[in-house]
C-alpha positions as CSV (number, residue, x, y, z in Angstrom):
1,M,2.2,1.9,16.3
2,Y,-0.9,3.0,14.4
3,S,-1.9,6.7,14.2
4,A,-5.0,8.6,13.3
5,R,-8.3,9.3,14.9
6,A,-11.7,7.5,15.0
7,K,-13.9,9.3,12.5
8,T,-17.5,10.4,13.2
9,N,-20.1,11.6,10.7
10,Q,-23.6,12.9,10.4
11,A,-25.2,9.5,10.1
12,S,-28.4,9.0,12.0
13,T,-28.7,6.7,15.0
14,S,-30.4,4.2,12.8
15,N,-27.2,3.9,10.7
16,T,-24.9,3.4,13.7
17,Q,-22.4,0.6,13.3
18,V,-22.1,-1.4,16.4
19,A,-19.7,-4.3,16.8
20,S,-17.6,-6.2,19.2
21,L,-14.2,-4.6,20.0
22,A,-12.2,-7.1,18.1
23,R,-14.6,-7.0,15.2
24,A,-14.5,-3.2,15.2
25,L,-10.7,-3.1,14.8
26,S,-11.2,-5.4,11.8
27,K,-13.9,-3.2,10.3
28,L,-11.7,-0.2,10.6
29,G,-9.1,-2.0,8.6
30,F,-6.5,-2.1,11.4
31,C,-6.0,-5.8,11.7
32,S,-7.7,-9.2,11.4
33,R,-10.4,-10.1,13.9
34,S,-8.2,-12.8,15.5
35,E,-5.3,-10.3,15.8
36,G,-7.7,-7.8,17.4
37,E,-8.7,-10.4,19.9
38,A,-5.0,-11.0,20.8
39,R,-4.4,-7.3,21.2
40,V,-7.4,-6.7,23.3
41,A,-6.4,-9.7,25.6
42,R,-2.9,-8.1,25.9
43,G,-4.4,-4.8,27.1
44,E,-3.2,-2.9,24.2
45,V,-6.7,-1.5,23.2
46,S,-8.5,1.4,24.8
47,V,-12.1,2.6,24.4
48,N,-12.6,6.3,25.0
49,G,-9.3,6.4,27.0
50,K,-9.8,3.3,29.1
51,V,-8.0,0.0,28.5
52,C,-10.4,-2.8,27.8
53,V,-9.6,-6.5,27.9
54,D,-13.1,-7.7,27.0
55,I,-13.1,-8.9,23.4
56,N,-16.9,-9.0,23.4
57,R,-17.2,-5.4,24.5
58,R,-19.7,-3.6,22.1
59,V,-18.5,-0.4,20.6
60,D,-20.1,2.2,18.3
61,L,-17.8,2.8,15.3
62,Q,-19.2,6.3,14.9
63,R,-19.1,7.5,18.5
64,D,-16.5,5.6,20.4
65,Q,-12.8,6.4,20.0
66,L,-10.5,3.4,19.8
67,S,-6.7,3.4,20.3
68,V,-4.0,0.9,20.3
69,N,-0.9,1.4,22.4
70,G,-2.1,5.0,23.0
71,Q,-2.5,5.8,19.3
72,A,-6.0,6.5,17.9
73,V,-7.5,4.2,15.2
74,S,-9.4,5.5,12.2
75,A,-11.0,3.9,9.3
76,E,-8.6,3.2,6.5
77,K,-9.4,4.1,2.9
78,M,-11.3,1.2,1.4
79,V,-9.2,-0.9,-1.0
80,Y,-10.3,-3.3,-3.6
81,L,-7.7,-5.5,-5.3
82,M,-7.5,-8.4,-7.8
83,L,-4.6,-10.9,-7.9
84,N,-3.7,-13.5,-10.5
85,K,-2.9,-16.2,-7.9
86,P,-0.1,-18.6,-8.9
87,R,-0.2,-22.3,-8.0
88,G,1.5,-23.4,-4.8
89,L,0.4,-20.5,-2.6
90,I,-1.8,-20.8,0.4
91,T,-4.8,-18.4,0.7
92,S,-4.0,-17.2,4.2
93,A,-2.2,-14.5,5.9
94,Q,0.0,-17.0,7.9
95,D,0.5,-20.7,7.5
96,E,1.5,-23.0,10.5
97,K,3.7,-25.1,8.2
98,N,5.5,-22.0,6.9
99,R,4.3,-22.5,3.3
100,D,4.3,-19.4,1.0
101,T,1.0,-17.5,1.1
102,V,-0.8,-15.2,-1.4
103,F,0.4,-12.3,0.7
104,S,3.9,-12.7,-0.6
105,C,2.5,-11.2,-3.9
106,F,2.0,-7.9,-2.1
107,E,5.4,-7.7,-0.5
108,G,6.7,-4.1,-0.5
109,A,3.3,-2.6,-1.3
110,K,2.0,0.0,1.1
111,L,-1.5,-1.4,1.8
112,P,-3.8,-1.4,4.8
113,H,-4.8,-4.7,6.4
114,I,-6.6,-6.7,3.7
115,G,-8.1,-10.1,3.5
116,P,-9.0,-12.5,0.7
117,V,-12.6,-12.6,-0.5
118,G,-13.2,-16.3,-0.7
119,R,-10.4,-18.8,-1.3
120,L,-8.5,-20.7,-3.9
121,D,-6.7,-23.9,-2.7
122,K,-3.0,-24.4,-3.0
123,A,-3.1,-26.3,-6.3
124,S,-5.6,-23.8,-7.9
125,E,-4.7,-20.5,-9.6
126,G,-6.4,-17.4,-11.1
127,L,-8.6,-14.6,-10.0
128,L,-8.6,-13.8,-6.3
129,L,-10.1,-10.7,-4.7
130,F,-8.8,-8.8,-1.6
131,T,-10.3,-5.9,0.4
132,N,-10.6,-4.3,3.7
133,D,-14.3,-3.6,3.1
134,T,-15.8,-6.4,5.2
135,Q,-19.4,-5.7,4.2
136,W,-18.5,-5.8,0.5
137,A,-16.7,-9.1,1.0
138,A,-19.5,-10.6,3.0
139,R,-22.0,-9.7,0.2
140,L,-19.8,-11.3,-2.4
141,T,-19.3,-14.6,-0.4
142,D,-22.9,-14.8,0.8
143,P,-24.3,-18.0,-0.8
144,A,-27.6,-16.1,-1.4
145,S,-25.8,-13.7,-3.9
146,H,-25.4,-16.6,-6.4
147,L,-22.6,-14.7,-8.0
148,D,-21.3,-16.6,-11.0
149,K,-17.6,-17.7,-10.7
150,I,-16.1,-19.0,-14.0
151,Y,-13.2,-21.7,-14.0
152,H,-11.2,-23.2,-16.8
153,V,-10.4,-26.8,-15.7
154,Q,-8.1,-29.4,-17.4
155,I,-9.2,-33.0,-16.7
156,D,-7.3,-36.3,-17.3
157,S,-9.7,-37.7,-19.8
158,Q,-12.0,-36.7,-22.7
159,A,-15.1,-34.9,-21.8
160,T,-18.1,-36.9,-22.8
161,P,-21.7,-35.5,-23.1
162,E,-22.5,-37.8,-20.2
163,L,-19.8,-36.3,-18.0
164,I,-21.0,-32.7,-18.7
165,A,-24.6,-33.8,-18.0
166,A,-23.6,-35.5,-14.8
167,M,-21.7,-32.4,-13.5
168,Q,-24.7,-30.2,-14.2
169,A,-27.2,-32.7,-12.7
170,G,-24.9,-32.9,-9.6
171,A,-23.5,-35.6,-7.3
172,T,-24.3,-36.3,-3.6
173,L,-21.3,-37.3,-1.6
174,D,-21.2,-39.8,1.2
175,D,-21.5,-37.0,3.8
176,G,-24.7,-35.8,2.1
177,T,-23.1,-32.8,0.4
178,L,-24.6,-32.0,-3.0
179,L,-22.2,-30.7,-5.5
180,K,-23.2,-29.5,-9.0
181,A,-22.2,-27.0,-11.6
182,K,-24.5,-24.3,-13.0
183,R,-23.0,-24.8,-16.5
184,V,-20.3,-26.9,-18.1
185,T,-18.9,-26.2,-21.5
186,L,-16.2,-28.2,-23.5
187,L,-13.5,-25.7,-24.5
188,R,-11.1,-28.2,-26.3
189,S,-10.2,-31.8,-26.2
190,G,-7.2,-33.9,-26.9
191,E,-6.5,-37.6,-27.0
192,K,-6.0,-38.0,-23.2
193,N,-7.4,-34.8,-21.7
194,A,-9.7,-32.0,-22.1
195,W,-10.5,-28.4,-21.0
196,L,-13.8,-27.4,-19.6
197,E,-15.4,-24.1,-18.7
198,V,-17.2,-24.7,-15.4
199,V,-19.6,-22.0,-14.0
200,L,-20.5,-22.1,-10.3
201,D,-23.1,-19.9,-8.5
202,E,-22.0,-21.3,-5.2
203,G,-18.7,-22.4,-3.7
204,K,-18.1,-25.3,-1.4
205,N,-14.6,-26.4,-0.3
206,R,-12.8,-28.1,-3.4
207,H,-16.1,-28.0,-5.1
208,I,-15.0,-28.7,-8.6
209,R,-12.4,-31.1,-7.7
210,R,-14.7,-33.2,-5.6
211,L,-17.4,-33.1,-8.2
212,L,-15.1,-34.5,-10.8
213,E,-13.8,-37.1,-8.4
214,A,-17.3,-38.2,-7.8
215,N,-17.4,-38.9,-11.5
216,Q,-14.0,-40.8,-11.5
217,I,-12.2,-37.9,-13.1
218,N,-9.0,-36.2,-11.9
219,T,-8.2,-32.5,-12.1
220,L,-5.0,-31.5,-13.7
221,R,-5.3,-27.8,-13.7
222,L,-7.9,-25.4,-12.3
223,M,-8.0,-21.6,-13.0
224,R,-10.7,-19.1,-11.9
225,V,-10.9,-16.7,-14.8
226,A,-13.8,-14.5,-13.8
227,I,-16.1,-13.5,-10.9
228,G,-19.4,-12.0,-12.1
229,G,-18.5,-9.7,-14.9
230,L,-14.9,-9.2,-13.7
231,G,-12.4,-11.2,-15.7
232,L,-8.6,-11.7,-15.2
233,G,-7.8,-10.1,-18.6
234,K,-4.1,-9.8,-19.3
235,L,-3.0,-9.8,-15.6
236,A,0.1,-12.0,-15.4
237,K,0.7,-14.7,-12.7
238,G,1.6,-13.2,-9.4
239,E,0.5,-9.6,-10.4
240,W,-2.2,-7.6,-8.9
241,R,-4.1,-4.3,-9.5
242,E,-6.8,-2.2,-8.0
243,L,-10.3,-2.5,-9.1
244,T,-11.9,0.5,-10.7
245,Q,-15.0,2.1,-9.1
246,V,-17.1,0.7,-11.9
247,E,-15.8,-2.8,-11.3
248,V,-16.4,-2.6,-7.5
249,A,-20.0,-1.4,-8.1
250,G,-20.6,-4.0,-10.7
251,L,-19.7,-6.8,-8.3
252,K,-21.8,-5.2,-5.6
253,T,-24.9,-5.3,-7.7
């Protein structure tokens, strides 16, 4: 059961937030959009006192009152978190193969419904953001934002100047996808491997791993250490903390 009441404010009509019913539940921080669609289909959601089973029903977040199982829904306090994701966790709320997910790191915490901002694959680790502010998340993940993301990457060979130049020039895959790094810097090198700092201002699926594979290089370890001006700092593996207002604002701009 979820209690509270839909809030209204003095915003003008031009600022009215209109969304589909399932999307509205997500925007209010009540549940994910997919869960909202399921609840609507089961007849658990009412709009202004009347049950609605149309997931595409448009509602006004400032004027319409939503309720789930008879209990009114209100906007949750906006939450902004950073997690140092360990390797081996799936960036998902649920996994059909019953693998551990990043949400295991929040067990016992009293948090509203939150979602990850972007993704890190199972074998990757490091900085991962979470929020219930869907507009903030969309702004950060919008390719047009060109927000720098910094990674430390261990590879299975020495890093030659030619490799660094090739990563920055980019590689076009068989499917036509162009992958490239904004900047690549050698951090340290051994006899059989090296560590690179790779900066991306876009993020395609397995971007760095596929870029290295295109250059016949394997990734041994991949850690995201910063997003924009926000760094992991001393946050230990599996630990999380709330962002400060300054950090939230800094990423927004």
